[in-house]
Biopython code that builds the backbone (N, CA, C, O; Angstrom):
import numpy as np
from Bio.PDB.StructureBuilder import StructureBuilder

atoms = [
    (1, "UNK", "N", (-11.001, -48.958, 45.520)),
    (1, "UNK", "CA", (-9.578, -49.055, 45.239)),
    (1, "UNK", "C", (-9.378, -48.851, 43.737)),
    (1, "UNK", "O", (-10.068, -49.459, 42.919)),
    (2, "UNK", "N", (-8.437, -47.995, 43.393)),
    (2, "UNK", "CA", (-8.170, -47.707, 41.996)),
    (2, "UNK", "C", (-7.458, -48.875, 41.322)),
    (2, "UNK", "O", (-6.902, -49.752, 41.983)),
    (3, "UNK", "N", (-7.487, -48.865, 40.002)),
    (3, "UNK", "CA", (-6.923, -49.972, 39.230)),
    (3, "UNK", "C", (-5.428, -50.186, 39.485)),
    (3, "UNK", "O", (-5.022, -51.333, 39.671)),
    (4, "UNK", "N", (-4.581, -49.136, 39.504)),
    (4, "UNK", "CA", (-3.161, -49.382, 39.803)),
    (4, "UNK", "C", (-2.942, -50.013, 41.180)),
    (4, "UNK", "O", (-2.030, -50.820, 41.358)),
    (5, "UNK", "N", (-3.773, -49.646, 42.144)),
    (5, "UNK", "CA", (-3.637, -50.235, 43.485)),
    (5, "UNK", "C", (-4.038, -51.705, 43.473)),
    (5, "UNK", "O", (-3.388, -52.533, 44.113)),
    (6, "UNK", "N", (-5.091, -52.029, 42.757)),
    (6, "UNK", "CA", (-5.504, -53.438, 42.650)),
    (6, "UNK", "C", (-4.425, -54.255, 41.942)),
    (6, "UNK", "O", (-4.120, -55.380, 42.337)),
    (7, "UNK", "N", (-3.851, -53.667, 40.887)),
    (7, "UNK", "CA", (-2.788, -54.353, 40.171)),
    (7, "UNK", "C", (-1.576, -54.549, 41.072)),
    (7, "UNK", "O", (-0.933, -55.597, 41.012)),
    (8, "UNK", "N", (-1.254, -53.575, 41.897)),
    (8, "UNK", "CA", (-0.108, -53.678, 42.802)),
    (8, "UNK", "C", (-0.283, -54.842, 43.776)),
    (8, "UNK", "O", (0.669, -55.573, 44.046)),
    (9, "UNK", "N", (-1.482, -55.014, 44.297)),
    (9, "UNK", "CA", (-1.746, -56.123, 45.225)),
    (9, "UNK", "C", (-1.580, -57.457, 44.508)),
    (9, "UNK", "O", (-0.943, -58.371, 45.030)),
    (10, "UNK", "N", (-2.155, -57.568, 43.309)),
    (10, "UNK", "CA", (-2.041, -58.811, 42.546)),
    (10, "UNK", "C", (-0.590, -59.086, 42.162)),
    (10, "UNK", "O", (-0.139, -60.230, 42.209)),
    (11, "UNK", "N", (0.134, -58.045, 41.785)),
    (11, "UNK", "CA", (1.541, -58.220, 41.426)),
    (11, "UNK", "C", (2.375, -58.676, 42.609)),
    (11, "UNK", "O", (3.241, -59.540, 42.467)),
    (12, "UNK", "N", (2.117, -58.097, 43.781)),
    (12, "UNK", "CA", (2.891, -58.491, 44.964)),
    (12, "UNK", "C", (2.737, -59.983, 45.237)),
    (12, "UNK", "O", (3.717, -60.680, 45.503)),
    (13, "UNK", "N", (1.511, -60.459, 45.170)),
    (13, "UNK", "CA", (1.269, -61.882, 45.426)),
    (13, "UNK", "C", (1.924, -62.753, 44.359)),
    (13, "UNK", "O", (2.562, -63.758, 44.672)),
    (14, "UNK", "N", (1.762, -62.361, 43.103)),
    (14, "UNK", "CA", (2.281, -63.183, 42.018)),
    (14, "UNK", "C", (3.810, -63.144, 41.946)),
    (14, "UNK", "O", (4.444, -64.177, 41.731)),
    (15, "UNK", "N", (4.396, -61.980, 42.122)),
    (15, "UNK", "CA", (5.857, -61.883, 42.092)),
    (15, "UNK", "C", (6.459, -62.664, 43.255)),
    (15, "UNK", "O", (7.515, -63.279, 43.106)),
    (16, "UNK", "N", (5.798, -62.645, 44.410)),
    (16, "UNK", "CA", (6.267, -63.446, 45.553)),
    (16, "UNK", "C", (6.308, -64.920, 45.189)),
    (16, "UNK", "O", (7.263, -65.622, 45.522)),
    (17, "UNK", "N", (5.274, -65.385, 44.508)),
    (17, "UNK", "CA", (5.224, -66.789, 44.093)),
    (17, "UNK", "C", (6.328, -67.112, 43.087)),
    (17, "UNK", "O", (7.014, -68.126, 43.213)),
    (18, "UNK", "N", (6.491, -66.250, 42.098)),
    (18, "UNK", "CA", (7.497, -66.498, 41.062)),
    (18, "UNK", "C", (8.902, -66.489, 41.655)),
    (18, "UNK", "O", (9.699, -67.384, 41.375)),
    (19, "UNK", "N", (9.209, -65.483, 42.472)),
    (19, "UNK", "CA", (10.544, -65.392, 43.070)),
    (19, "UNK", "C", (10.779, -66.558, 44.028)),
    (19, "UNK", "O", (11.872, -67.123, 44.073)),
    (20, "UNK", "N", (9.759, -66.911, 44.785)),
    (20, "UNK", "CA", (9.920, -67.961, 45.790)),
    (20, "UNK", "C", (9.976, -69.364, 45.238)),
    (20, "UNK", "O", (10.680, -70.213, 45.786)),
    (21, "UNK", "N", (9.240, -69.635, 44.148)),
    (21, "UNK", "CA", (9.101, -71.027, 43.718)),
    (21, "UNK", "C", (9.541, -71.308, 42.285)),
    (21, "UNK", "O", (9.878, -72.449, 41.970)),
    (22, "UNK", "N", (9.548, -70.313, 41.415)),
    (22, "UNK", "CA", (9.836, -70.595, 40.011)),
    (22, "UNK", "C", (11.259, -70.235, 39.583)),
    (22, "UNK", "O", (11.724, -70.713, 38.548)),
    (23, "UNK", "N", (11.947, -69.415, 40.346)),
    (23, "UNK", "CA", (13.335, -69.100, 40.030)),
    (23, "UNK", "C", (14.230, -70.132, 40.707)),
    (23, "UNK", "O", (14.055, -70.447, 41.884)),
    (24, "UNK", "N", (15.190, -70.653, 39.947)),
    (24, "UNK", "CA", (16.041, -71.729, 40.460)),
    (24, "UNK", "C", (17.299, -71.239, 41.164)),
    (24, "UNK", "O", (18.165, -72.048, 41.500)),
    (25, "UNK", "N", (17.420, -69.952, 41.393)),
    (25, "UNK", "CA", (18.604, -69.383, 42.020)),
    (25, "UNK", "C", (18.502, -69.538, 43.538)),
    (25, "UNK", "O", (17.632, -68.919, 44.151)),
    (26, "UNK", "N", (19.367, -70.347, 44.165)),
    (26, "UNK", "CA", (19.284, -70.526, 45.620)),
    (26, "UNK", "C", (19.603, -69.259, 46.406)),
    (26, "UNK", "O", (19.225, -69.142, 47.571)),
    (27, "UNK", "N", (20.296, -68.309, 45.777)),
    (27, "UNK", "CA", (20.626, -67.059, 46.465)),
    (27, "UNK", "C", (19.413, -66.167, 46.645)),
    (27, "UNK", "O", (19.457, -65.217, 47.426)),
    (28, "UNK", "N", (18.329, -66.456, 45.937)),
    (28, "UNK", "CA", (17.129, -65.637, 46.046)),
    (28, "UNK", "C", (16.196, -66.113, 47.152)),
    (28, "UNK", "O", (15.126, -65.537, 47.349)),
    (29, "UNK", "N", (16.585, -67.149, 47.870)),
    (29, "UNK", "CA", (15.730, -67.657, 48.941)),
    (29, "UNK", "C", (15.698, -66.730, 50.145)),
    (29, "UNK", "O", (14.801, -66.841, 50.981)),
    (30, "UNK", "N", (16.660, -65.817, 50.252)),
    (30, "UNK", "CA", (16.663, -64.884, 51.379)),
    (30, "UNK", "C", (16.007, -63.555, 51.006)),
    (30, "UNK", "O", (16.200, -62.553, 51.694)),
    (31, "UNK", "N", (15.227, -63.545, 49.910)),
    (31, "UNK", "CA", (14.531, -62.337, 49.464)),
    (31, "UNK", "C", (13.031, -62.497, 49.683)),
    (31, "UNK", "O", (12.453, -63.537, 49.366)),
    (32, "UNK", "N", (12.412, -61.457, 50.227)),
    (32, "UNK", "CA", (10.971, -61.451, 50.472)),
    (32, "UNK", "C", (10.366, -60.196, 49.864)),
    (32, "UNK", "O", (10.796, -59.083, 50.166)),
    (33, "UNK", "N", (9.370, -60.378, 49.007)),
    (33, "UNK", "CA", (8.686, -59.236, 48.403)),
    (33, "UNK", "C", (7.765, -58.637, 49.456)),
    (33, "UNK", "O", (6.903, -59.325, 50.002)),
    (34, "UNK", "N", (7.954, -57.341, 49.739)),
    (34, "UNK", "CA", (7.169, -56.706, 50.790)),
    (34, "UNK", "C", (6.093, -55.770, 50.254)),
    (34, "UNK", "O", (5.020, -55.648, 50.844)),
    (35, "UNK", "N", (6.383, -55.108, 49.130)),
    (35, "UNK", "CA", (5.422, -54.135, 48.610)),
    (35, "UNK", "C", (5.691, -53.910, 47.129)),
    (35, "UNK", "O", (6.810, -54.086, 46.647)),
    (36, "UNK", "N", (4.637, -53.517, 46.417)),
    (36, "UNK", "CA", (4.759, -53.169, 45.008)),
    (36, "UNK", "C", (4.043, -51.845, 44.784)),
    (36, "UNK", "O", (2.909, -51.656, 45.225)),
    (37, "UNK", "N", (4.719, -50.929, 44.094)),
    (37, "UNK", "CA", (4.111, -49.659, 43.706)),
    (37, "UNK", "C", (4.020, -49.636, 42.191)),
    (37, "UNK", "O", (5.013, -49.859, 41.499)),
    (38, "UNK", "N", (2.828, -49.366, 41.678)),
    (38, "UNK", "CA", (2.611, -49.319, 40.237)),
    (38, "UNK", "C", (2.434, -47.863, 39.824)),
    (38, "UNK", "O", (1.732, -47.101, 40.488)),
    (39, "UNK", "N", (3.075, -47.486, 38.721)),
    (39, "UNK", "CA", (2.941, -46.119, 38.229)),
    (39, "UNK", "C", (1.498, -45.882, 37.770)),
    (39, "UNK", "O", (0.794, -46.838, 37.441)),
    (40, "UNK", "N", (1.052, -44.627, 37.742)),
    (40, "UNK", "CA", (-0.335, -44.338, 37.341)),
    (40, "UNK", "C", (-0.690, -44.852, 35.942)),
    (40, "UNK", "O", (-1.837, -45.222, 35.692)),
    (41, "UNK", "N", (0.283, -44.875, 35.035)),
    (41, "UNK", "CA", (-0.004, -45.395, 33.694)),
    (41, "UNK", "C", (0.164, -46.917, 33.615)),
    (41, "UNK", "O", (-0.035, -47.503, 32.551)),
    (42, "UNK", "N", (0.521, -47.548, 34.708)),
    (42, "UNK", "CA", (0.662, -48.996, 34.867)),
    (42, "UNK", "C", (1.709, -49.608, 33.932)),
    (42, "UNK", "O", (1.611, -50.782, 33.575)),
    (43, "UNK", "N", (2.690, -48.830, 33.544)),
    (43, "UNK", "CA", (3.763, -49.335, 32.693)),
    (43, "UNK", "C", (4.962, -49.814, 33.507)),
    (43, "UNK", "O", (5.745, -50.635, 33.030)),
    (44, "UNK", "N", (5.109, -49.311, 34.718)),
    (44, "UNK", "CA", (6.246, -49.670, 35.564)),
    (44, "UNK", "C", (5.764, -50.085, 36.943)),
    (44, "UNK", "O", (4.783, -49.559, 37.470)),
    (45, "UNK", "N", (6.483, -51.043, 37.510)),
    (45, "UNK", "CA", (6.192, -51.490, 38.874)),
    (45, "UNK", "C", (7.498, -51.531, 39.649)),
    (45, "UNK", "O", (8.468, -52.158, 39.225)),
    (46, "UNK", "N", (7.508, -50.861, 40.783)),
    (46, "UNK", "CA", (8.667, -50.886, 41.672)),
    (46, "UNK", "C", (8.382, -51.922, 42.754)),
    (46, "UNK", "O", (7.432, -51.787, 43.525)),
    (47, "UNK", "N", (9.210, -52.946, 42.798)),
    (47, "UNK", "CA", (9.011, -54.063, 43.721)),
    (47, "UNK", "C", (10.016, -53.925, 44.858)),
    (47, "UNK", "O", (11.225, -54.002, 44.639)),
    (48, "UNK", "N", (9.517, -53.724, 46.062)),
    (48, "UNK", "CA", (10.380, -53.603, 47.235)),
    (48, "UNK", "C", (10.617, -54.988, 47.819)),
    (48, "UNK", "O", (9.687, -55.764, 48.039)),
    (49, "UNK", "N", (11.893, -55.271, 48.060)),
    (49, "UNK", "CA", (12.296, -56.597, 48.510)),
    (49, "UNK", "C", (13.125, -56.453, 49.777)),
    (49, "UNK", "O", (14.064, -55.658, 49.830)),
    (50, "UNK", "N", (12.772, -57.227, 50.793)),
    (50, "UNK", "CA", (13.569, -57.302, 52.017)),
    (50, "UNK", "C", (14.515, -58.478, 51.853)),
    (50, "UNK", "O", (14.085, -59.600, 51.583)),
    (51, "UNK", "N", (15.808, -58.218, 52.020)),
    (51, "UNK", "CA", (16.821, -59.246, 51.828)),
    (51, "UNK", "C", (17.629, -59.374, 53.108)),
    (51, "UNK", "O", (18.070, -58.373, 53.674)),
    (52, "UNK", "N", (17.823, -60.602, 53.563)),
    (52, "UNK", "CA", (18.639, -60.840, 54.742)),
    (52, "UNK", "C", (20.062, -61.160, 54.308)),
    (52, "UNK", "O", (20.289, -61.629, 53.193)),
    (53, "UNK", "N", (21.005, -60.905, 55.185)),
    (53, "UNK", "CA", (22.405, -61.189, 54.899)),
    (53, "UNK", "C", (23.245, -59.943, 55.036)),
    (53, "UNK", "O", (22.749, -58.874, 55.392)),
    (54, "UNK", "N", (24.522, -60.093, 54.748)),
    (54, "UNK", "CA", (25.413, -58.936, 54.813)),
    (54, "UNK", "C", (25.261, -58.097, 53.541)),
    (54, "UNK", "O", (24.534, -58.463, 52.618)),
    (55, "UNK", "N", (25.959, -56.978, 53.521)),
    (55, "UNK", "CA", (25.790, -56.011, 52.427)),
    (55, "UNK", "C", (26.134, -56.614, 51.063)),
    (55, "UNK", "O", (25.451, -56.337, 50.077)),
    (56, "UNK", "N", (27.176, -57.427, 50.997)),
    (56, "UNK", "CA", (27.571, -58.048, 49.725)),
    (56, "UNK", "C", (26.496, -59.013, 49.232)),
    (56, "UNK", "O", (26.185, -59.038, 48.041)),
    (57, "UNK", "N", (25.923, -59.811, 50.143)),
    (57, "UNK", "CA", (24.863, -60.738, 49.773)),
    (57, "UNK", "C", (23.618, -59.999, 49.302)),
    (57, "UNK", "O", (22.950, -60.422, 48.358)),
    (58, "UNK", "N", (23.319, -58.901, 49.964)),
    (58, "UNK", "CA", (22.137, -58.113, 49.591)),
    (58, "UNK", "C", (22.304, -57.542, 48.195)),
    (58, "UNK", "O", (21.382, -57.616, 47.383)),
    (59, "UNK", "N", (23.462, -56.975, 47.902)),
    (59, "UNK", "CA", (23.705, -56.411, 46.575)),
    (59, "UNK", "C", (23.657, -57.493, 45.497)),
    (59, "UNK", "O", (23.105, -57.272, 44.419)),
    (60, "UNK", "N", (24.228, -58.655, 45.784)),
    (60, "UNK", "CA", (24.218, -59.752, 44.818)),
    (60, "UNK", "C", (22.799, -60.250, 44.568)),
    (60, "UNK", "O", (22.427, -60.534, 43.430)),
    (61, "UNK", "N", (22.018, -60.354, 45.622)),
    (61, "UNK", "CA", (20.633, -60.802, 45.484)),
    (61, "UNK", "C", (19.826, -59.811, 44.651)),
    (61, "UNK", "O", (19.066, -60.218, 43.772)),
    (62, "UNK", "N", (19.984, -58.519, 44.919)),
    (62, "UNK", "CA", (19.260, -57.515, 44.137)),
    (62, "UNK", "C", (19.701, -57.526, 42.676)),
    (62, "UNK", "O", (18.872, -57.347, 41.784)),
    (63, "UNK", "N", (20.976, -57.732, 42.422)),
    (63, "UNK", "CA", (21.469, -57.813, 41.044)),
    (63, "UNK", "C", (20.871, -59.038, 40.344)),
    (63, "UNK", "O", (20.461, -58.953, 39.186)),
    (64, "UNK", "N", (20.821, -60.166, 41.038)),
    (64, "UNK", "CA", (20.229, -61.377, 40.456)),
    (64, "UNK", "C", (18.741, -61.198, 40.192)),
    (64, "UNK", "O", (18.226, -61.675, 39.181)),
    (65, "UNK", "N", (18.055, -60.519, 41.091)),
    (65, "UNK", "CA", (16.630, -60.259, 40.872)),
    (65, "UNK", "C", (16.421, -59.367, 39.649)),
    (65, "UNK", "O", (15.528, -59.619, 38.841)),
    (66, "UNK", "N", (17.233, -58.339, 39.516)),
    (66, "UNK", "CA", (17.083, -57.448, 38.368)),
    (66, "UNK", "C", (17.393, -58.189, 37.070)),
    (66, "UNK", "O", (16.762, -57.929, 36.045)),
    (67, "UNK", "N", (18.355, -59.108, 37.102)),
    (67, "UNK", "CA", (18.649, -59.921, 35.923)),
    (67, "UNK", "C", (17.489, -60.847, 35.565)),
    (67, "UNK", "O", (17.296, -61.173, 34.394)),
    (68, "UNK", "N", (16.728, -61.266, 36.549)),
    (68, "UNK", "CA", (15.598, -62.161, 36.320)),
    (68, "UNK", "C", (14.290, -61.408, 36.088)),
    (68, "UNK", "O", (13.238, -62.031, 35.952)),
    (69, "UNK", "N", (14.341, -60.079, 36.043)),
    (69, "UNK", "CA", (13.114, -59.275, 35.946)),
    (69, "UNK", "C", (12.312, -59.577, 34.688)),
    (69, "UNK", "O", (11.083, -59.595, 34.742)),
    (70, "UNK", "N", (12.964, -59.813, 33.572)),
    (70, "UNK", "CA", (12.202, -60.095, 32.343)),
    (70, "UNK", "C", (11.470, -61.432, 32.447)),
    (70, "UNK", "O", (10.335, -61.553, 31.987)),
    (71, "UNK", "N", (12.113, -62.439, 33.050)),
    (71, "UNK", "CA", (11.438, -63.721, 33.264)),
    (71, "UNK", "C", (10.261, -63.555, 34.212)),
    (71, "UNK", "O", (9.180, -64.092, 33.971)),
    (72, "UNK", "N", (10.474, -62.811, 35.290)),
    (72, "UNK", "CA", (9.401, -62.577, 36.260)),
    (72, "UNK", "C", (8.235, -61.868, 35.575)),
    (72, "UNK", "O", (7.075, -62.216, 35.794)),
    (73, "UNK", "N", (8.545, -60.882, 34.752)),
    (73, "UNK", "CA", (7.508, -60.142, 34.024)),
    (73, "UNK", "C", (6.707, -61.073, 33.115)),
    (73, "UNK", "O", (5.481, -60.980, 33.064)),
    (74, "UNK", "N", (7.387, -61.968, 32.399)),
    (74, "UNK", "CA", (6.699, -62.915, 31.522)),
    (74, "UNK", "C", (5.780, -63.838, 32.311)),
    (74, "UNK", "O", (4.637, -64.076, 31.920)),
    (75, "UNK", "N", (6.290, -64.354, 33.422)),
    (75, "UNK", "CA", (5.490, -65.269, 34.239)),
    (75, "UNK", "C", (4.273, -64.560, 34.832)),
    (75, "UNK", "O", (3.178, -65.122, 34.875)),
    (76, "UNK", "N", (4.470, -63.334, 35.284)),
    (76, "UNK", "CA", (3.362, -62.568, 35.851)),
    (76, "UNK", "C", (2.307, -62.307, 34.790)),
    (76, "UNK", "O", (1.111, -62.431, 35.054)),
    (77, "UNK", "N", (2.746, -61.945, 33.592)),
    (77, "UNK", "CA", (1.799, -61.689, 32.502)),
    (77, "UNK", "C", (0.989, -62.945, 32.178)),
    (77, "UNK", "O", (-0.216, -62.868, 31.938)),
    (78, "UNK", "N", (1.653, -64.089, 32.171)),
    (78, "UNK", "CA", (0.941, -65.343, 31.893)),
    (78, "UNK", "C", (-0.013, -65.715, 33.021)),
    (78, "UNK", "O", (-1.172, -66.051, 32.779)),
    (79, "UNK", "N", (0.473, -65.654, 34.234)),
    (79, "UNK", "CA", (-0.327, -66.102, 35.377)),
    (79, "UNK", "C", (-1.502, -65.183, 35.683)),
    (79, "UNK", "O", (-2.551, -65.650, 36.127)),
    (80, "UNK", "N", (-1.341, -63.885, 35.452)),
    (80, "UNK", "CA", (-2.431, -62.938, 35.720)),
    (80, "UNK", "C", (-3.235, -62.620, 34.472)),
    (80, "UNK", "O", (-4.176, -61.828, 34.524)),
    (81, "UNK", "N", (-2.870, -63.234, 33.346)),
    (81, "UNK", "CA", (-3.554, -63.023, 32.072)),
    (81, "UNK", "C", (-3.601, -61.538, 31.711)),
    (81, "UNK", "O", (-4.658, -60.991, 31.397)),
    (82, "UNK", "N", (-2.435, -60.905, 31.764)),
    (82, "UNK", "CA", (-2.315, -59.486, 31.426)),
    (82, "UNK", "C", (-1.852, -59.342, 29.986)),
    (82, "UNK", "O", (-0.950, -60.053, 29.543)),
    (83, "UNK", "N", (-2.458, -58.436, 29.269)),
    (83, "UNK", "CA", (-2.012, -58.165, 27.905)),
    (83, "UNK", "C", (-0.661, -57.433, 27.937)),
    (83, "UNK", "O", (0.261, -57.767, 27.194)),
    (84, "UNK", "N", (-0.572, -56.439, 28.808)),
    (84, "UNK", "CA", (0.667, -55.680, 28.961)),
    (84, "UNK", "C", (1.070, -55.717, 30.427)),
    (84, "UNK", "O", (0.401, -55.132, 31.280)),
    (85, "UNK", "N", (2.150, -56.397, 30.708)),
    (85, "UNK", "CA", (2.658, -56.452, 32.084)),
    (85, "UNK", "C", (3.605, -55.277, 32.287)),
    (85, "UNK", "O", (4.348, -54.920, 31.373)),
    (86, "UNK", "N", (3.590, -54.677, 33.460)),
    (86, "UNK", "CA", (4.500, -53.558, 33.717)),
    (86, "UNK", "C", (5.953, -54.017, 33.786)),
    (86, "UNK", "O", (6.242, -55.160, 34.138)),
    (87, "UNK", "N", (6.851, -53.114, 33.445)),
    (87, "UNK", "CA", (8.282, -53.373, 33.608)),
    (87, "UNK", "C", (8.570, -53.415, 35.105)),
    (87, "UNK", "O", (8.104, -52.563, 35.862)),
    (88, "UNK", "N", (9.327, -54.397, 35.515)),
    (88, "UNK", "CA", (9.575, -54.619, 36.935)),
    (88, "UNK", "C", (10.962, -54.101, 37.307)),
    (88, "UNK", "O", (11.961, -54.408, 36.657)),
    (89, "UNK", "N", (10.988, -53.309, 38.368)),
    (89, "UNK", "CA", (12.237, -52.771, 38.896)),
    (89, "UNK", "C", (12.311, -53.157, 40.374)),
    (89, "UNK", "O", (11.424, -52.810, 41.154)),
    (90, "UNK", "N", (13.351, -53.864, 40.750)),
    (90, "UNK", "CA", (13.501, -54.301, 42.134)),
    (90, "UNK", "C", (14.272, -53.255, 42.931)),
    (90, "UNK", "O", (15.233, -52.662, 42.440)),
    (91, "UNK", "N", (13.831, -53.038, 44.176)),
    (91, "UNK", "CA", (14.471, -52.073, 45.067)),
    (91, "UNK", "C", (14.536, -52.680, 46.465)),
    (91, "UNK", "O", (13.679, -53.474, 46.853)),
    (92, "UNK", "N", (15.537, -52.304, 47.189)),
    (92, "UNK", "CA", (15.729, -52.799, 48.563)),
    (92, "UNK", "C", (14.753, -52.118, 49.509)),
    (92, "UNK", "O", (14.603, -50.897, 49.493)),
    (93, "UNK", "N", (14.100, -52.915, 50.323)),
    (93, "UNK", "CA", (13.184, -52.387, 51.341)),
    (93, "UNK", "C", (13.939, -52.339, 52.661)),
    (93, "UNK", "O", (14.337, -53.371, 53.201)),
    (94, "UNK", "N", (14.128, -51.140, 53.168)),
    (94, "UNK", "CA", (14.896, -50.973, 54.406)),
    (94, "UNK", "C", (14.009, -50.699, 55.611)),
    (94, "UNK", "O", (14.518, -50.422, 56.696)),
    (95, "UNK", "N", (12.704, -50.771, 55.444)),
    (95, "UNK", "CA", (11.797, -50.448, 56.548)),
    (95, "UNK", "C", (12.005, -51.381, 57.741)),
    (95, "UNK", "O", (12.031, -50.928, 58.885)),
    (96, "UNK", "N", (12.152, -52.673, 57.480)),
    (96, "UNK", "CA", (12.337, -53.621, 58.589)),
    (96, "UNK", "C", (13.684, -53.424, 59.257)),
    (96, "UNK", "O", (13.801, -53.578, 60.473)),
    (97, "UNK", "N", (14.706, -53.084, 58.478)),
    (97, "UNK", "CA", (16.015, -52.816, 59.053)),
    (97, "UNK", "C", (15.946, -51.586, 59.952)),
    (97, "UNK", "O", (16.521, -51.579, 61.040)),
    (98, "UNK", "N", (15.249, -50.551, 59.503)),
    (98, "UNK", "CA", (15.095, -49.340, 60.306)),
    (98, "UNK", "C", (14.306, -49.624, 61.574)),
    (98, "UNK", "O", (14.642, -49.111, 62.641)),
    (99, "UNK", "N", (13.259, -50.437, 61.469)),
    (99, "UNK", "CA", (12.460, -50.788, 62.647)),
    (99, "UNK", "C", (13.298, -51.568, 63.656)),
    (99, "UNK", "O", (13.176, -51.352, 64.862)),
    (100, "UNK", "N", (14.137, -52.463, 63.175)),
    (100, "UNK", "CA", (14.997, -53.234, 64.081)),
    (100, "UNK", "C", (16.003, -52.323, 64.770)),
    (100, "UNK", "O", (16.301, -52.498, 65.952)),
    (101, "UNK", "N", (16.525, -51.350, 64.030)),
    (101, "UNK", "CA", (17.487, -50.408, 64.616)),
    (101, "UNK", "C", (16.810, -49.558, 65.689)),
    (101, "UNK", "O", (17.392, -49.332, 66.750)),
    (102, "UNK", "N", (15.598, -49.088, 65.433)),
    (102, "UNK", "CA", (14.856, -48.304, 66.426)),
    (102, "UNK", "C", (14.561, -49.171, 67.653)),
    (102, "UNK", "O", (14.648, -48.698, 68.787)),
    (103, "UNK", "N", (14.219, -50.423, 67.426)),
    (103, "UNK", "CA", (13.971, -51.333, 68.542)),
    (103, "UNK", "C", (15.193, -51.523, 69.419)),
    (103, "UNK", "O", (15.088, -51.558, 70.645)),
    (104, "UNK", "N", (16.362, -51.646, 68.784)),
    (104, "UNK", "CA", (17.605, -51.790, 69.557)),
    (104, "UNK", "C", (17.878, -50.529, 70.378)),
    (104, "UNK", "O", (18.285, -50.620, 71.536)),
    (105, "UNK", "N", (17.655, -49.352, 69.782)),
    (105, "UNK", "CA", (17.878, -48.096, 70.511)),
    (105, "UNK", "C", (16.925, -48.004, 71.697)),
    (105, "UNK", "O", (17.338, -47.626, 72.793)),
    (106, "UNK", "N", (15.663, -48.342, 71.491)),
    (106, "UNK", "CA", (14.689, -48.300, 72.592)),
    (106, "UNK", "C", (15.058, -49.287, 73.695)),
    (106, "UNK", "O", (14.921, -48.979, 74.879)),
    (107, "UNK", "N", (15.524, -50.467, 73.308)),
    (107, "UNK", "CA", (15.951, -51.450, 74.316)),
    (107, "UNK", "C", (17.148, -50.943, 75.103)),
    (107, "UNK", "O", (17.212, -51.107, 76.322)),
    (108, "UNK", "N", (18.103, -50.322, 74.400)),
    (108, "UNK", "CA", (19.267, -49.761, 75.095)),
    (108, "UNK", "C", (18.845, -48.680, 76.077)),
    (108, "UNK", "O", (19.336, -48.641, 77.205)),
    (109, "UNK", "N", (17.936, -47.800, 75.657)),
    (109, "UNK", "CA", (17.456, -46.734, 76.533)),
    (109, "UNK", "C", (16.698, -47.302, 77.729)),
    (109, "UNK", "O", (16.821, -46.805, 78.849)),
    (110, "UNK", "N", (15.914, -48.346, 77.478)),
    (110, "UNK", "CA", (15.163, -48.975, 78.563)),
    (110, "UNK", "C", (16.112, -49.633, 79.554)),
    (110, "UNK", "O", (15.919, -49.536, 80.766)),
    (111, "UNK", "N", (17.133, -50.300, 79.037)),
    (111, "UNK", "CA", (18.110, -50.954, 79.916)),
    (111, "UNK", "C", (18.869, -49.951, 80.762)),
    (111, "UNK", "O", (19.240, -50.253, 81.896)),
    (112, "UNK", "N", (19.106, -48.764, 80.230)),
    (112, "UNK", "CA", (19.797, -47.705, 80.977)),
    (112, "UNK", "C", (18.838, -46.963, 81.908)),
    (112, "UNK", "O", (19.279, -46.188, 82.756)),
    (113, "UNK", "N", (17.550, -47.191, 81.759)),
    (113, "UNK", "CA", (16.564, -46.524, 82.598)),
    (113, "UNK", "C", (16.139, -45.161, 82.087)),
    (113, "UNK", "O", (15.319, -44.501, 82.725)),
    (114, "UNK", "N", (16.668, -44.721, 80.961)),
    (114, "UNK", "CA", (16.338, -43.395, 80.430)),
    (114, "UNK", "C", (14.954, -43.357, 79.795)),
    (114, "UNK", "O", (14.248, -42.355, 79.910)),
    (115, "UNK", "N", (14.566, -44.422, 79.136)),
    (115, "UNK", "CA", (13.295, -44.428, 78.428)),
    (115, "UNK", "C", (12.121, -44.447, 79.402)),
    (115, "UNK", "O", (11.134, -43.743, 79.185)),
    (116, "UNK", "N", (12.207, -45.231, 80.461)),
    (116, "UNK", "CA", (11.122, -45.319, 81.441)),
    (116, "UNK", "C", (10.938, -44.001, 82.184)),
    (116, "UNK", "O", (9.811, -43.636, 82.517)),
    (117, "UNK", "N", (12.024, -43.282, 82.450)),
    (117, "UNK", "CA", (11.920, -42.002, 83.141)),
    (117, "UNK", "C", (11.126, -41.015, 82.291)),
    (117, "UNK", "O", (10.252, -40.312, 82.798)),
    (118, "UNK", "N", (11.435, -40.968, 80.996)),
    (118, "UNK", "CA", (10.735, -40.053, 80.116)),
    (118, "UNK", "C", (9.267, -40.434, 79.992)),
    (118, "UNK", "O", (8.409, -39.553, 79.928)),
    (119, "UNK", "N", (8.959, -41.722, 79.956)),
    (119, "UNK", "CA", (7.575, -42.161, 79.822)),
    (119, "UNK", "C", (6.778, -41.837, 81.090)),
    (119, "UNK", "O", (5.600, -41.493, 80.997)),
    (120, "UNK", "N", (7.384, -41.938, 82.245)),
    (120, "UNK", "CA", (6.653, -41.680, 83.486)),
    (120, "UNK", "C", (6.442, -40.197, 83.743)),
    (120, "UNK", "O", (5.563, -39.834, 84.525)),
    (121, "UNK", "N", (7.231, -39.317, 83.098)),
    (121, "UNK", "CA", (7.076, -37.878, 83.274)),
    (121, "UNK", "C", (5.857, -37.360, 82.550)),
    (121, "UNK", "O", (5.369, -36.285, 82.899)),
    (122, "UNK", "N", (5.337, -38.065, 81.559)),
    (122, "UNK", "CA", (4.201, -37.576, 80.778)),
    (122, "UNK", "C", (2.952, -37.583, 81.544)),
    (122, "UNK", "O", (1.905, -37.199, 81.022)),
]
sb = StructureBuilder()
sb.init_structure("model")
sb.init_model(0)
sb.init_chain("A")
sb.init_seg("    ")
for serial, (resi, resn, name, xyz) in enumerate(atoms, 1):
    if name == "N":
        sb.init_residue(resn, " ", resi, " ")
    sb.init_atom(name, np.array(xyz, "f"), 0.0, 1.0, " ", f" {name:<3s}", serial, name[0])
structure = sb.get_structure()
């Protein structure tokens, strides 16, 4: 595993801890860090976050996370003993939302009997 990939794994774990336990904002409790991508030069980290709630709550949570990014960066640098911590950029992770939508479509097709017909024809 290359160094940026190892750093991404360590960052995901540490950022999850900082967001979950060290930030005092109760609105951030519905945010879950799902993945971190580190740039090849390790100067930037894109943190994907799954947020529950309606669209307004999601936008507010992402804005609050971005406002807390410098604190998160400082804590990560201290906890991981990094000389230079990457700049943290939070982004919405929509993979779980897309998976849930596909699941609903498959359930609807199954309930209508269309999905089973196609599966049995193979």
